[in-house]
C-alpha positions as CSV (number, residue, x, y, z in Angstrom):
1,M,34.5,1.9,-27.4
2,R,33.9,-1.6,-28.7
3,P,30.6,-1.9,-27.5
4,S,30.7,-5.7,-28.1
5,E,33.2,-6.5,-25.8
6,G,31.8,-6.5,-22.6
7,D,34.7,-6.0,-20.2
8,L,32.7,-2.9,-17.7
9,P,32.9,-3.6,-13.9
10,A,28.7,-5.3,-13.5
11,A,27.5,-2.6,-11.2
12,F,28.8,0.4,-13.6
13,A,27.0,-1.4,-16.6
14,R,23.8,-1.4,-14.6
15,Q,24.5,2.7,-13.8
16,L,25.1,2.5,-17.4
17,L,21.6,0.5,-18.6
18,A,19.6,2.9,-15.7
19,A,21.0,6.5,-17.2
20,D,18.4,7.9,-19.9
21,F,17.4,11.3,-21.1
22,S,16.1,13.9,-18.4
23,P,12.0,14.1,-19.6
24,T,13.0,17.8,-20.4
25,D,15.3,17.2,-22.6
26,R,13.3,14.0,-24.3
27,A,10.7,16.8,-24.5
28,R,12.8,19.6,-26.4
29,Y,13.9,16.0,-28.6
30,L,10.5,15.3,-29.8
31,E,9.8,19.3,-30.7
32,L,13.0,19.7,-32.7
33,S,12.4,16.2,-34.2
34,E,8.5,17.3,-34.9
35,K,9.5,20.3,-36.3
36,S,12.9,19.2,-38.2
37,Q,10.1,16.9,-40.0
38,L,7.8,19.9,-41.0
39,G,10.9,21.8,-42.3
40,Q,10.7,24.1,-40.0
41,L,14.1,24.0,-37.7
42,T,16.1,27.2,-37.7
43,A,20.1,26.9,-37.9
44,E,20.7,26.9,-33.6
45,E,17.6,23.9,-33.4
46,K,19.2,22.1,-35.9
47,A,22.4,21.9,-34.0
48,Q,20.8,21.2,-31.0
49,L,19.1,18.2,-32.4
50,D,22.4,17.3,-33.7
51,D,23.7,17.2,-30.4
52,L,21.0,14.8,-28.9
53,L,20.7,12.9,-31.9
54,T,24.5,12.4,-30.7
55,A,24.3,11.9,-27.7
56,D,21.4,9.4,-27.4
57,D,23.9,7.2,-30.3
58,V,27.0,7.1,-27.6
59,L,24.6,5.9,-24.9
60,A,23.3,3.5,-27.0
61,I,26.6,2.3,-27.5
62,L,27.7,2.6,-24.0
63,R,24.6,0.8,-23.4
64,A,25.2,-2.1,-26.0
65,K,28.6,-2.3,-24.2
66,A,26.9,-2.8,-20.5
67,T,24.2,-5.4,-21.7
68,S,27.6,-7.3,-22.7
69,S,29.2,-6.9,-20.1
70,L,26.0,-8.3,-17.4
71,K,26.3,-11.4,-19.9
72,N,30.2,-11.6,-19.2
73,S,29.8,-11.0,-15.0
74,R,30.2,-13.2,-12.7
75,D,28.8,-11.0,-9.6
């Protein structure tokens, strides 16, 4: 994805920066995170938490690319 290369169109970069988890997904993440810290996750819950963490990582990379793109943007 080359996040340091700012080659996204400015409008798309702005949309990426506005993207976020829904309140429901954020609440679920917090719930699972707390259960994980307490050592109380089921295998299914661990898989859900892993999926949310992976999605958060991908979103962070895309946001970095979007930020770089906007710095390089002329519009």
